[in-house]
Structures are given as structure tokens and as C-alpha cells.
ROLUMRO-328930 format. One record per residue (C-alpha): residue in one letter; x, y, z. Coordinates in nm, 3 decimals. Last residue first. Example, Ala and Ser with C-alpha at 12.3 -4.5 7.8 and 13.67 -1.06 7.14 Angstrom:
residues 2
<rec><rest>S</rest><px>1.367</px><py>-0.106</py><pz>0.714</pz></rec>
<rec><rest>A</rest><px>1.230</px><py>-0.450</py><pz>0.780</pz></rec>
end
This chain:
residues 112
<rec><rest>X</rest><px>10.320</px><py>8.139</py><pz>9.008</pz></rec>
<rec><rest>X</rest><px>9.948</px><py>8.103</py><pz>9.138</pz></rec>
<rec><rest>X</rest><px>9.805</px><py>8.044</py><pz>8.793</pz></rec>
<rec><rest>X</rest><px>9.757</px><py>7.654</py><pz>8.849</pz></rec>
<rec><rest>X</rest><px>10.037</px><py>7.555</py><pz>8.610</pz></rec>
<rec><rest>X</rest><px>10.262</px><py>7.774</py><pz>8.784</pz></rec>
<rec><rest>X</rest><px>10.189</px><py>7.622</py><pz>9.134</pz></rec>
<rec><rest>X</rest><px>10.276</px><py>7.290</py><pz>8.988</pz></rec>
<rec><rest>X</rest><px>10.610</px><py>7.435</py><pz>8.808</pz></rec>
<rec><rest>X</rest><px>10.681</px><py>7.626</py><pz>9.170</pz></rec>
<rec><rest>X</rest><px>10.688</px><py>7.303</py><pz>9.368</pz></rec>
<rec><rest>X</rest><px>10.364</px><py>7.165</py><pz>9.522</pz></rec>
<rec><rest>X</rest><px>10.416</px><py>6.991</py><pz>9.869</pz></rec>
<rec><rest>X</rest><px>10.082</px><py>7.102</py><pz>10.059</pz></rec>
<rec><rest>X</rest><px>10.279</px><py>7.368</py><pz>10.244</pz></rec>
<rec><rest>X</rest><px>10.400</px><py>7.483</py><pz>9.911</pz></rec>
<rec><rest>X</rest><px>10.055</px><py>7.525</py><pz>9.777</pz></rec>
<rec><rest>X</rest><px>9.963</px><py>7.712</py><pz>10.102</pz></rec>
<rec><rest>X</rest><px>10.240</px><py>7.946</py><pz>10.006</pz></rec>
<rec><rest>X</rest><px>10.080</px><py>8.005</py><pz>9.671</pz></rec>
<rec><rest>X</rest><px>9.746</px><py>8.034</py><pz>9.806</pz></rec>
<rec><rest>X</rest><px>9.813</px><py>8.315</py><pz>10.019</pz></rec>
<rec><rest>X</rest><px>9.994</px><py>8.498</py><pz>9.755</pz></rec>
<rec><rest>X</rest><px>9.740</px><py>8.436</py><pz>9.488</pz></rec>
<rec><rest>X</rest><px>9.497</px><py>8.587</py><pz>9.721</pz></rec>
<rec><rest>X</rest><px>9.730</px><py>8.882</py><pz>9.809</pz></rec>
<rec><rest>X</rest><px>9.778</px><py>8.927</py><pz>9.475</pz></rec>
<rec><rest>X</rest><px>9.403</px><py>8.948</py><pz>9.380</pz></rec>
<rec><rest>X</rest><px>9.319</px><py>9.190</py><pz>9.675</pz></rec>
<rec><rest>X</rest><px>9.604</px><py>9.445</py><pz>9.569</pz></rec>
<rec><rest>X</rest><px>9.494</px><py>9.417</py><pz>9.175</pz></rec>
<rec><rest>X</rest><px>9.141</px><py>9.545</py><pz>9.313</pz></rec>
<rec><rest>X</rest><px>9.302</px><py>9.781</py><pz>9.536</pz></rec>
<rec><rest>X</rest><px>9.473</px><py>9.937</py><pz>9.237</pz></rec>
<rec><rest>X</rest><px>9.826</px><py>10.017</py><pz>9.136</pz></rec>
<rec><rest>X</rest><px>10.009</px><py>9.670</py><pz>9.304</pz></rec>
<rec><rest>X</rest><px>10.360</px><py>9.705</py><pz>9.342</pz></rec>
<rec><rest>X</rest><px>10.446</px><py>9.902</py><pz>9.667</pz></rec>
<rec><rest>X</rest><px>10.134</px><py>9.744</py><pz>9.850</pz></rec>
<rec><rest>X</rest><px>10.264</px><py>9.426</py><pz>9.740</pz></rec>
<rec><rest>X</rest><px>10.608</px><py>9.471</py><pz>9.835</pz></rec>
<rec><rest>X</rest><px>10.545</px><py>9.651</py><pz>10.119</pz></rec>
<rec><rest>X</rest><px>10.274</px><py>9.398</py><pz>10.321</pz></rec>
<rec><rest>X</rest><px>10.508</px><py>9.059</py><pz>10.294</pz></rec>
<rec><rest>X</rest><px>10.272</px><py>8.766</py><pz>10.380</pz></rec>
<rec><rest>X</rest><px>10.474</px><py>8.507</py><pz>10.580</pz></rec>
<rec><rest>X</rest><px>10.317</px><py>8.151</py><pz>10.595</pz></rec>
<rec><rest>X</rest><px>10.449</px><py>7.925</py><pz>10.905</pz></rec>
<rec><rest>X</rest><px>10.467</px><py>7.591</py><pz>10.979</pz></rec>
<rec><rest>X</rest><px>10.501</px><py>7.479</py><pz>11.333</pz></rec>
<rec><rest>X</rest><px>10.860</px><py>7.456</py><pz>11.474</pz></rec>
<rec><rest>X</rest><px>11.028</px><py>7.153</py><pz>11.505</pz></rec>
<rec><rest>X</rest><px>11.132</px><py>6.995</py><pz>11.827</pz></rec>
<rec><rest>X</rest><px>10.961</px><py>6.671</py><pz>11.836</pz></rec>
<rec><rest>X</rest><px>10.847</px><py>6.597</py><pz>11.473</pz></rec>
<rec><rest>X</rest><px>11.107</px><py>6.497</py><pz>11.240</pz></rec>
<rec><rest>X</rest><px>10.829</px><py>6.533</py><pz>10.956</pz></rec>
<rec><rest>X</rest><px>10.793</px><py>6.310</py><pz>10.654</pz></rec>
<rec><rest>X</rest><px>10.739</px><py>6.477</py><pz>10.365</pz></rec>
<rec><rest>X</rest><px>10.372</px><py>6.533</py><pz>10.167</pz></rec>
<rec><rest>X</rest><px>10.290</px><py>6.804</py><pz>10.444</pz></rec>
<rec><rest>X</rest><px>10.545</px><py>7.028</py><pz>10.336</pz></rec>
<rec><rest>X</rest><px>10.787</px><py>7.091</py><pz>10.648</pz></rec>
<rec><rest>X</rest><px>10.809</px><py>7.461</py><pz>10.731</pz></rec>
<rec><rest>X</rest><px>10.872</px><py>7.810</py><pz>10.594</pz></rec>
<rec><rest>X</rest><px>10.638</px><py>7.932</py><pz>10.321</pz></rec>
<rec><rest>X</rest><px>10.709</px><py>8.272</py><pz>10.229</pz></rec>
<rec><rest>X</rest><px>10.528</px><py>8.562</py><pz>10.072</pz></rec>
<rec><rest>X</rest><px>10.556</px><py>8.865</py><pz>9.852</pz></rec>
<rec><rest>X</rest><px>10.936</px><py>8.875</py><pz>9.761</pz></rec>
<rec><rest>X</rest><px>11.066</px><py>9.177</py><pz>9.647</pz></rec>
<rec><rest>X</rest><px>11.299</px><py>9.258</py><pz>9.898</pz></rec>
<rec><rest>X</rest><px>11.467</px><py>8.908</py><pz>9.847</pz></rec>
<rec><rest>X</rest><px>11.806</px><py>8.968</py><pz>10.025</pz></rec>
<rec><rest>X</rest><px>11.703</px><py>9.192</py><pz>10.306</pz></rec>
<rec><rest>X</rest><px>11.416</px><py>8.943</py><pz>10.365</pz></rec>
<rec><rest>X</rest><px>11.047</px><py>9.083</py><pz>10.272</pz></rec>
<rec><rest>X</rest><px>10.891</px><py>9.367</py><pz>10.437</pz></rec>
<rec><rest>X</rest><px>10.606</px><py>9.486</py><pz>10.674</pz></rec>
<rec><rest>X</rest><px>10.530</px><py>9.120</py><pz>10.778</pz></rec>
<rec><rest>X</rest><px>10.204</px><py>8.992</py><pz>10.796</pz></rec>
<rec><rest>X</rest><px>10.152</px><py>8.668</py><pz>10.976</pz></rec>
<rec><rest>X</rest><px>10.009</px><py>8.257</py><pz>10.897</pz></rec>
<rec><rest>X</rest><px>10.084</px><py>8.027</py><pz>11.149</pz></rec>
<rec><rest>X</rest><px>9.994</px><py>7.683</py><pz>11.013</pz></rec>
<rec><rest>X</rest><px>9.785</px><py>7.453</py><pz>11.251</pz></rec>
<rec><rest>X</rest><px>9.455</px><py>7.460</py><pz>11.083</pz></rec>
<rec><rest>X</rest><px>9.586</px><py>7.560</py><pz>10.737</pz></rec>
<rec><rest>X</rest><px>9.575</px><py>7.228</py><pz>10.589</pz></rec>
<rec><rest>X</rest><px>9.171</px><py>7.232</py><pz>10.689</pz></rec>
<rec><rest>X</rest><px>9.143</px><py>7.532</py><pz>10.433</pz></rec>
<rec><rest>X</rest><px>9.250</px><py>7.310</py><pz>10.162</pz></rec>
<rec><rest>X</rest><px>8.963</px><py>7.046</py><pz>10.202</pz></rec>
<rec><rest>X</rest><px>8.762</px><py>7.300</py><pz>10.156</pz></rec>
<rec><rest>X</rest><px>8.788</px><py>7.630</py><pz>10.014</pz></rec>
<rec><rest>X</rest><px>9.042</px><py>7.932</py><pz>10.069</pz></rec>
<rec><rest>X</rest><px>8.818</px><py>8.236</py><pz>10.086</pz></rec>
<rec><rest>X</rest><px>8.852</px><py>8.297</py><pz>10.454</pz></rec>
<rec><rest>X</rest><px>9.204</px><py>8.303</py><pz>10.412</pz></rec>
<rec><rest>X</rest><px>9.201</px><py>8.577</py><pz>10.158</pz></rec>
<rec><rest>X</rest><px>8.981</px><py>8.760</py><pz>10.371</pz></rec>
<rec><rest>X</rest><px>9.219</px><py>8.746</py><pz>10.658</pz></rec>
<rec><rest>X</rest><px>9.498</px><py>8.867</py><pz>10.427</pz></rec>
<rec><rest>X</rest><px>9.284</px><py>9.157</py><pz>10.306</pz></rec>
<rec><rest>X</rest><px>9.191</px><py>9.222</py><pz>10.689</pz></rec>
<rec><rest>X</rest><px>9.580</px><py>9.214</py><pz>10.790</pz></rec>
<rec><rest>X</rest><px>9.623</px><py>9.511</py><pz>10.484</pz></rec>
<rec><rest>X</rest><px>9.377</px><py>9.710</py><pz>10.620</pz></rec>
<rec><rest>X</rest><px>9.540</px><py>9.692</py><pz>10.980</pz></rec>
<rec><rest>X</rest><px>9.855</px><py>9.773</py><pz>10.830</pz></rec>
<rec><rest>X</rest><px>9.747</px><py>10.103</py><pz>10.655</pz></rec>
<rec><rest>X</rest><px>9.730</px><py>10.154</py><pz>10.281</pz></rec>
end
């Protein structure tokens, strides 16, 4: 799968986020990276920022960002359907972190 097709999968996953959760993405940058960080090469996604349920320092703080890592997902998934589902789960998982959810809460929702 080429990068443009993968970016469309991520865009479709974002378009499928229902309200009121979609509104929480308004000020979040969502980027596609080819590879995960060297220290965690199997990572599918990463949230960087201050969750909405925590007080923010404000000035000088970068906006929150969700990174979706293309090659761990493409390399791991055997079918297009599996890839579409994993991209959706990854986007929802990282959105959950933005909303202040921890790993246990995300696991309970099926986004672990």
C-alpha cells in the first residue's frame, strides 16, 4: 500500500469518529509517519500532548498531536479489512488518550 492510500484510510477513520468525540479532535494535529520511533518499532500510534482532563500550562505548549505509523500497521495486517480495522482502532485509541483515558479504560472499550 502506498502512502496516499494509507493517508486515505486514516482520513476515513477520522471521518468516522462520532460527535461529541469528533469535536475533541478539532485542535489536534493528526499525522502519518512511515515508521514508529526506533525504541518501539511495533507501535501503531502515539499521542503527544496534554490530555483534555488535565490542566494545561498554556503559553509555549505545542498543540496535541496524534501520529499514526504506517509500516507497523501495513506490515502486520494480512488483509485490507484487517488494516482498515486496525487503523480505526489506532485512531480511537490515541483519541482516547487525548480525552484522558488510560490503557485499562481503552482495553475495556476494545481499543487496546
